[in-house]
C-alpha positions in Angstrom: -17.2 -22.4 16.2 -15.5 -18.8 15.2 -12.9 -18.4 12.7 -9.9 -18.3 15.0 -11.3 -20.2 18.1 -8.5 -22.7 17.5 -6.0 -19.9 18.7 -7.4 -20.3 22.2 -6.9 -24.1 22.4 -3.4 -24.1 20.8 -1.6 -21.1 22.4 -1.0 -19.8 25.6 0.3 -16.5 24.9 -3.1 -15.0 24.2 -5.2 -13.6 27.2 -8.7 -13.0 27.3 -9.0 -9.6 28.6 -8.6 -6.5 26.5 -5.1 -5.7 25.9 -3.8 -2.4 24.2 -2.5 -2.4 20.8 0.5 -0.7 21.3 1.8 -2.8 24.1 1.9 -5.8 21.9 3.9 -3.7 19.2 6.4 -2.0 21.5 9.0 -4.7 20.4 8.5 -3.9 17.1 8.8 -0.3 17.6 11.9 -0.3 19.4 14.0 -2.2 17.1 15.8 -0.7 14.0 13.4 0.3 11.3 14.1 -1.8 8.1 14.0 0.6 4.9 12.6 -0.4 1.6 15.4 -1.4 -0.7 15.8 0.1 -4.1 18.9 -1.7 -5.0 17.3 -5.3 -4.8 17.1 -7.1 -8.4 13.7 -6.6 -9.9 13.9 -10.0 -11.7 14.3 -12.5 -8.7 14.4 -16.3 -8.7 11.2 -18.0 -8.5 10.3 -18.4 -4.7 11.3 -21.7 -3.2 8.8 -24.4 -2.2 6.8 -23.0 0.6 8.4 -24.3 3.9 5.6 -23.5 6.8 6.9 -21.9 9.8 5.2 -21.8 13.1 3.3 -18.9 12.3 2.3 -20.0 8.8 1.0 -23.2 10.1 -0.6 -22.1 12.9 -2.9 -19.6 11.0 -3.3 -22.1 8.3 -4.6 -24.7 10.6 -6.8 -22.3 12.3 -8.3 -21.6 9.0 -8.8 -25.1 7.9 -10.6 -26.0 11.2 -12.7 -23.3 11.0 -13.7 -24.2 7.4 -14.9 -27.5 8.6 -17.2 -26.0 11.0 -21.0 -25.7 9.7 -21.5 -22.9 11.9 -18.6 -20.6 10.6 -20.4 -18.3 8.4 -23.0 -17.4 11.0 -23.0 -13.9 11.8 -22.1 -13.2 15.3 -23.0 -9.4 15.8 -26.5 -8.7 14.8 -27.1 -5.0 16.0 -28.1 -2.2 13.7 -24.9 -0.1 14.0 -23.2 0.8 10.3 -19.9 1.6 9.2 -20.0 5.6 8.5 -17.2 5.3 6.1 -18.2 2.1 4.2 -19.6 2.1 0.7 -23.4 1.7 0.9 -24.6 -1.4 -0.6 -28.0 -2.3 -2.3 -30.4 -4.4 -0.3 -29.2 -7.9 -2.2 -25.5 -7.3 -1.1 -22.7 -7.1 -3.4 -22.3 -9.8 -5.9 -19.4 -12.4 -5.7 -17.0 -12.2 -8.5 -15.1 -15.1 -7.8 -14.4 -17.1 -11.0 -14.3 -20.9 -9.8 -15.7 -21.2 -5.9 -14.0 -24.0 -3.8 -16.2 -26.6 -2.1 -18.4 -26.0 0.9 -21.6 -26.8 -1.2 -22.0 -23.3 -2.6 -24.2 -23.0 -5.9 -23.3 -21.1 -8.9 -25.4 -19.6 -11.4 -25.4 -21.3 -14.7 -26.0 -19.5 -18.0 -25.2 -15.8 -16.5 -23.3 -13.3 -18.5 -20.4 -11.4 -17.5 -20.8 -7.3 -17.2 -19.0 -6.8 -20.4 -21.2 -9.1 -22.4 -23.9 -6.4 -21.9 -21.8 -3.6 -23.0 -22.3 -2.7 -26.6 -19.5 -1.2 -28.6 -17.0 -1.3 -25.3 -13.5 -1.2 -26.2 -12.9 -4.6 -24.5 -10.5 -6.0 -27.2 -8.5 -2.9 -27.3 -7.9 -3.3 -23.4 -7.1 -6.7 -23.5 -4.7 -6.3 -26.2 -2.5 -4.2 -24.1 -1.0 -7.3 -22.4 -2.8 -10.3 -23.9 -0.2 -12.3 -26.1 -1.9 -15.6 -25.8 -5.9 -15.1 -26.0 -7.1 -16.5 -23.1 -10.9 -17.3 -22.5 -12.5 -16.4 -19.1 -15.3 -17.8 -17.3 -17.0 -14.6 -16.0 -20.2 -16.1 -14.6 -21.1 -14.3 -11.2 -22.0 -16.4 -8.1 -25.2 -15.6 -6.1 -25.5 -12.5 -4.0 -23.8 -12.4 -0.6 -25.8 -10.4 2.3 -23.9 -7.7 4.1 -22.6 -8.5 7.7 -24.4 -7.3 10.9 -23.6 -4.4 13.0 -20.1 -3.6 14.6 -19.5 -3.2 18.2 -16.8 -3.3 20.7 -18.3 -4.4 24.1 -21.2 -2.1 24.0 -23.7 -0.9 21.5 -23.3 2.7 19.6 -24.8 4.5 22.4 -21.8 6.6 23.4 -22.6 10.0 24.9 -19.8 12.6 25.6 -18.9 13.0 29.1 -19.3 16.5 30.5 -16.1 18.3 30.8 -14.1 18.5 34.1 -12.3 21.4 33.1 -14.5 24.1 30.7 -11.3 25.3 29.3 -11.0 21.9 27.5 -13.9 23.0 25.1 -11.5 25.0 23.3 -9.7 21.8 22.1 -12.8 20.1 21.1 -13.9 23.2 19.0 -10.0 23.2 17.3 -10.3 19.5 16.6 -13.8 19.8 15.0 -12.5 22.7 12.8 -9.2 20.9 11.8 -11.1 18.0 10.7 -13.3 19.9 8.4 -10.2 20.2 6.2 -9.1 17.1 4.5 -5.4 17.9 4.3 -5.1 19.4 7.9 -1.6 17.9 9.2 -2.1 15.0 11.3 0.5 16.0 14.0 -1.5 19.2 14.7 -4.7 17.0 15.0 -3.4 14.5 17.3 -1.5 17.2 19.5 -4.8 18.8 19.8 -6.4 15.5 20.8 -3.8 14.7 23.3 -4.5 18.0 25.2 -7.8 16.5 26.4 -7.8 14.3 29.7 -7.2 10.7 29.1 -8.9 8.8 27.5 -9.8 11.9 25.3 -12.3 10.0 23.4 -15.0 9.9 26.2 -15.3 13.8 25.7 -15.9 13.6 21.9 -19.3 12.6 20.1 -19.3 9.5 18.2 -19.2 11.3 15.0 -16.0 13.4 15.9 -14.5 10.1 16.8 -15.1 8.6 13.4 -14.0 11.5 11.6 -10.7 11.5 13.9 -9.9 8.0 13.2 -10.8 8.2 9.2 -8.6 11.4 9.1 -5.6 9.6 10.7 -5.8 6.5 8.6 -5.4 8.4 5.3 -1.6 8.7 4.7 0.6 8.5 1.5 2.4 5.8 3.0 2.3 4.2 6.4 4.9 5.3 9.0 5.5 4.2 12.6 4.3 7.4 13.9 1.1 7.1 12.0 0.4 3.8 13.2 1.2 4.8 17.0 -1.1 7.7 16.7 -4.0 5.5 15.3 -3.4 2.7 17.7 -3.2 4.9 20.7 -6.7 6.3 19.9 -8.3 2.7 19.6 -6.7 1.9 22.9 -8.5 4.8 24.4 -11.6 3.5 22.9 -11.1 0.2 24.2 -10.5 1.6 27.9 -13.8 3.6 27.5 -15.9 0.7 26.1 -16.6 2.6 22.7 -17.2 0.4 19.9 -14.7 0.2 17.1 -16.1 -0.5 13.4 -14.8 -2.7 10.7 -13.0 0.2 8.7 -11.2 1.1 11.8 -10.1 -2.5 12.6 -9.0 -2.8 8.9 -6.9 0.5 9.0 -5.1 -0.6 12.2 -4.1 -3.8 10.4 -2.9 -2.1 7.3 -0.9 0.5 9.5 0.6 -2.2 11.8 1.5 -4.5 8.8 3.0 -1.8 6.4 4.5 1.0 8.9 8.0 -0.1 9.0 8.2 0.1 5.2 9.9 -3.6 4.7 7.4 -6.2 5.9 8.9 -9.0 7.7 7.6 -11.6 10.3 7.3 -9.2 13.0 4.9 -6.7 10.8 2.9 -9.9 9.8 2.5 -11.2 13.4 1.4 -7.7 14.6 -1.5 -7.5 11.6 -2.5 -11.0 12.6 -2.7 -10.1 16.2 -5.1 -7.4 15.3 -7.0 -9.4 13.1 -7.5 -11.9 15.8 -8.6 -9.3 18.3 -11.3 -8.1 15.3 -12.6 -11.6 14.8 -12.1 -13.4 17.8 -13.0 -10.9 20.7 -14.7 -8.2 19.0 -17.1 -10.6 16.9 -16.5 -8.5 13.5 -16.0 -10.5 10.6 -13.8 -9.3 8.2 -14.9 -8.5 4.6 -13.3 -8.1 1.1 -11.2 -5.1 2.0 -9.9 -6.7 5.3 -8.8 -9.8 3.6 -7.1 -7.6 0.8 -5.0 -5.9 3.5 -4.1 -9.4 5.2 -3.3 -10.9 1.8 -1.0 -8.0 0.7 0.9 -8.1 4.0 1.4 -11.8 3.8 2.6 -11.6 0.1 5.1 -8.7 0.9 6.2 -10.8 3.9 7.1 -13.6 1.5 4.3 -15.9 3.2 2.6 -17.3 0.3 1.0 -20.2 1.6 -0.6 -17.9 4.2 -1.6 -15.5 1.6 -3.2 -18.4 -0.5 -5.1 -19.4 2.7 -6.6 -15.7 3.2 -7.7 -16.0 -0.6 -9.3 -19.5 0.0 -11.1 -18.1 3.2 -12.3 -15.2 1.5 -13.7 -17.4 -1.3 -15.2 -19.5 1.2 -17.1 -16.8 2.9 -18.2 -15.8 -0.5 -17.0 -12.4 -0.4 -16.8 -10.2 -3.5 -13.6 -9.4 -5.2 -13.4 -5.9 -6.3 -10.6 -3.5 -7.8 -7.9 -3.5 -5.2 -8.1 -7.2 -4.7 -7.4 -7.7 -8.5 -4.6 -5.2 -8.5 -3.1 -7.1 -5.7 -3.4 -10.5 -7.5 -1.2 -8.8 -10.4 1.4 -8.1 -7.7 1.2 -11.5 -6.3 1.6 -13.3 -9.6 4.5 -11.0 -10.4 6.4 -12.2 -7.3 5.6 -15.6 -8.0 7.3 -15.2 -11.4 4.1 -16.3 -13.1 3.7 -14.0 -16.3 0.7 -16.0 -17.4 -0.9 -15.7 -14.2 -0.5 -11.9 -14.5 -2.2 -11.6 -17.8 -5.1 -13.8 -16.5 -5.7 -11.7 -13.6 -5.7 -8.8 -15.8 -8.1 -10.4 -18.2 -10.5 -11.3 -15.3 -10.3 -7.8 -14.2 -11.4 -6.6 -17.3 -14.3 -9.3 -17.6 -15.4 -8.1 -14.1 -16.3 -4.9 -15.4 -13.3 -3.0 -13.5 -12.1 0.2 -15.0 -8.6 0.1 -16.6 -6.4 3.2 -15.9 -3.0 4.1 -15.4 -2.6 2.5 -11.8 -3.7 -0.9 -13.1 -1.6 -0.7 -15.9 1.4 0.2 -13.7 0.7 -2.7 -11.7 0.7 -4.9 -15.0 4.0 -3.3 -15.9 5.8 -4.0 -12.4 4.4 -7.5 -12.3 5.7 -8.5 -15.9 9.2 -7.2 -14.7 8.9 -9.2 -11.6 7.9 -12.1 -13.7 11.0 -12.0 -15.8 9.1 -10.5 -18.8 10.7 -7.0 -19.1 10.0 -7.0 -23.1 6.5 -7.7 -22.3 6.5 -4.8 -19.8 7.9 -2.4 -22.5 5.3 -3.7 -24.8 2.5 -2.5 -22.3 4.1 0.8 -21.9 4.3 1.6 -25.7 0.6 0.7 -26.0 -0.4 3.0 -23.2 1.2 5.8 -24.9 -0.5 5.0 -28.2 -3.9 4.4 -26.4 -3.3 8.0 -24.7 -2.8 9.6 -28.2 -6.0 8.2 -29.5 -8.1 9.8 -26.7 -10.0 12.9 -28.3 -11.9 14.8 -25.5 -10.6 15.2 -22.2 -12.1 13.9 -19.1 -14.7 16.5 -17.7 -14.7 18.0 -14.1 -12.2 18.0 -11.3 -12.8 14.4 -10.2 -10.5 13.3 -12.8 -7.6 15.4 -11.7 -4.4 13.4 -11.1 -2.1 15.8 -9.2 -0.9 14.2 -6.4 -1.6 11.2 -4.2 -5.0 12.5 -2.7 -6.2 13.0 -6.2 -5.2 9.4 -7.4 -6.9 8.0 -4.1 -9.9 9.9 -4.6 -9.9 8.8 -8.4 -9.5 5.1 -7.3 -12.1 5.1 -5.2 -14.6 6.9 -7.8 -13.7 4.1 -10.2 -14.2 1.3 -7.8 -17.6 2.7 -6.6 -19.0 3.9 -9.8 -17.9 0.6 -11.9 -19.8 -1.3 -9.1 -22.8 0.8 -9.4 -23.1 0.8 -13.1 -22.4 -2.9 -13.5 -25.2 -3.8 -10.9 -27.7 -1.5 -12.5 -26.9 -2.4 -16.1 -26.2 1.1 -17.1 -23.7 -0.2 -20.0 -23.3 3.3 -21.9 -22.3 5.3 -18.8 -19.8 2.4 -17.8 -18.2 2.7 -21.3 -18.1 6.5 -20.8 -16.4 6.1 -17.6 -13.8 3.7 -19.0 -13.2 6.3 -21.9 -12.5 8.9 -19.4 -10.2 7.1 -17.3 -6.5 8.1 -17.8 -4.2 5.7 -19.3 -1.2 7.9 -20.0 2.2 6.8 -18.5 2.9 9.0 -15.1 5.7 9.4 -12.9 5.1 5.8 -11.2 5.3 4.2 -14.9 8.8 5.7 -15.6 10.0 5.2 -12.1 9.3 1.5 -12.6 11.1 1.1 -15.8 14.0 3.2 -14.5 14.6 0.9 -11.6 14.7 -2.1 -13.9 17.2 -0.5 -16.3 19.2 1.2 -13.5 19.5 -1.9 -11.0 19.1 -4.7 -13.2 19.9 -4.2 -16.8 22.6 -1.5 -16.1 21.4 0.3 -19.1 22.0 4.1 -18.3 21.3 5.1 -21.7 17.8 3.8 -21.7 17.4 5.6 -18.3 18.4 8.9 -19.9 16.0 8.2 -22.9 13.1 7.5 -20.5 14.0 10.9 -18.4 14.1 13.0 -21.6 10.7 11.4 -22.6 9.2 12.6 -19.4 10.5 16.0 -19.6 9.0 16.2 -23.4 5.6 15.1 -22.2 5.7 17.1 -19.2 5.6 14.2 -16.5 6.9 15.3 -13.3 9.6 13.6 -11.8 9.1 11.1 -9.0 12.0 11.9 -6.5 12.5 8.1 -5.8 14.1 7.4 -9.2 17.3 9.1 -7.9 17.5 6.5 -5.3 17.6 3.8 -8.0 19.8 5.5 -10.2 22.5 6.0 -7.4 22.1 2.4 -6.9 22.9 1.8 -10.7 26.3 3.6 -10.3 27.6 1.8 -7.3 26.6 -1.4 -9.2 27.8 -0.7 -12.4 30.0 2.4 -12.3 33.7 2.7 -11.4 34.9 0.1 -14.3 36.8 0.6 -17.4 34.4 1.3 -20.5 31.3 1.6 -18.4 28.7 4.1 -19.5 28.0 4.8 -15.8 30.7 7.7 -15.7 31.4 10.3 -13.0 30.3 13.0 -15.4 26.9 11.4 -15.4 26.8 10.9 -11.8 27.3 14.5 -11.3 24.5 15.6 -13.6 22.0 13.3 -11.5 23.4 14.6 -8.3 22.8 18.3 -9.4 19.2 16.9 -10.5 18.6 15.6 -7.0 20.0 18.7 -5.3 17.5 20.9 -7.5 14.4 18.2 -6.8 15.2 18.7 -3.0 14.9 22.4 -3.3 11.8 22.3 -5.4 10.4 19.7 -3.0 9.3 17.3 -5.7 6.8 14.6 -4.7 8.3 11.6 -3.1 11.6 13.5 -2.9 13.0 12.7 0.7 16.2 13.3 2.3 16.6 10.1 4.5 19.5 7.7 5.2 18.3 5.5 2.4 18.8 8.2 -0.1 22.1 9.7 1.4 23.9 6.2 1.8 23.1 5.6 -2.1 24.6 8.6 -3.3 27.6 8.2 -1.0 28.1 4.7 -2.2 27.7 6.1 -6.0 30.4 8.7 -5.5 32.8 6.4 -3.5 32.3 3.8 -6.6 32.9 6.3 -9.7 35.0 9.4 -8.2 37.9 10.0 -5.7 37.5 10.1 -1.9 37.6 13.7 -1.6 34.6 14.2 -4.2 32.7 11.5 -1.6 33.5 13.7 1.3 32.5 17.0 -0.5 29.1 15.0 -1.6 28.6 14.5 2.1 29.2 17.9 3.2 26.7 19.2 0.5 24.0 16.9 1.6 24.6 17.4 5.5 24.1 21.0 5.3 20.6 20.3 3.8 19.5 17.1 6.1 18.4 17.2 9.8 18.8 13.4 10.5 18.0 12.1 14.1 20.6 10.2 15.9 19.9 6.8 14.6 19.7 8.0 10.9 23.0 9.9 11.5 24.8 6.9 12.8 23.5 4.7 10.1 25.0 7.0 7.4 28.5 7.3 9.6 28.8 3.6 9.7 28.7 3.3 5.9 31.0 6.4 5.4 33.5 5.0 7.5 33.6 1.7 5.5 33.9 3.7 2.3 36.7 6.1 3.0 40.3 5.3 4.3 41.1 6.5 8.0 43.3 9.1 6.2 40.3 10.9 4.6 38.3 10.9 7.9 40.8 13.1 9.6 40.4 16.3 7.6 40.6 19.7 9.3 41.8 20.8 12.6 40.1 21.3 15.7 36.9 19.5 14.2 36.9 16.0 12.7 35.2 15.3 9.4 32.7 12.7 11.3 31.7 15.7 14.0 27.9 14.8 14.1 27.3 18.4 15.1 24.8 20.2 12.9 27.1 22.3 10.4 24.9 25.1 10.4 
């Protein structure tokens, strides 16, 4: 009995033949794209009692029924293929780090010691003191080893050989594709355009190594977008058509892109991710691992389906999959959404006890989660301790591996911490683990300041604290994150335009000029989008005269090249902000003429 066999018995909408991914996602792509909101209050009401929707109940029942089957954990695939991009495991397999395993008759080692018990002079108390107010005690005993899964196939084994080219001129496109993939920062649009010049399905003319490199490259994005999702899934469709196997990491990337591509995660995005997961486990017979369930858990939490998220967590525990760095960071976010501050602190303590490296990324997650849990003072406490701990560092980290200049550097550093800490704990190399922790960056970065400014701008309404944080960033040479302007504009639209308010029009002009300068300098995460434009126009409409709002639109319209849908969304908002008199400015060309002013 497989994990999702219940789906075939309980639903008539799934068919057994191979279907393209994009066909399932077409309705999702045609609807308007919801944008991530920067104006929602960070401190929310606690989630209401779980109400099981049909989708939640459906998958929870599938997990429960599968969990009662004694054959559930049996490996389906037994070939010898390997995931070319997965981390190489030791023969004994990764050790489970679940703190309290559930039922199913699994045994636990008794009397074992956690990884940090072995580390001499490790700054455990210093790290724990960052967030621990209540002195929690942890059970860090590890579980028994978990063997790795078998090979990964889609219909056939890993014996694909490139087809001969029908047109010898296509060899130029293959060589160009190989050259582009040698550069980690090669543009995705150029790579995909080159691939699409091959006769369909283009994957049949590529070697298996080139196919893996192509998918790996397209899966690495700063943030998932609909275009990135369409590109990736269209290549997977070509592979299904050509009966070329899809490995686990590629299935997991597809789940991630489908679930997060639209920015805001809703029921449609969750359903898309679950559909791909079902194909992966039920039809391709590839069992999900810790990364797969981390992605599913994250999508379920962001969609507000907490019961389903807990089911994924229990299923991962039942399969005895290890919990590593990214899972533990996701748990911080999860407890923050549930407004469980003690849960946030406990998850952080367990992260330390498991031997994971604590860096700025982890501490940012703690700060954001404590704010969501309704504990902004505790978040400020962590922020201040980050600065003090960074000030005590004597020697800088050696080598280029610890650079943190952009999102690619941060991604590479996170992978380094995940893999190295896992290896050092397994090998008992305590001194090297301590040295790696000492080199980990803990100073507040752009993301740290952005989290705090979002709270003070959209929830607390404290413009003076926002100004103070901006001055501190400049003093410490912390680069400005462009997304902070959006939350500041939301602050002006929420708290400005009132007598005695500190959110004055002069301060709005100052931030507006800073935003225009950031656009000109192309600062990281500074985008011209309908979200940013609407936030700015609402701020001007609240704090200034209508004429100034019109002028602000003219300024930004000269820089912005929106598509038709984006332009119309701004026009709808602007028509609501201004009276009909202001809309009819000029002769021969109305103010709302959508033509490019250039």
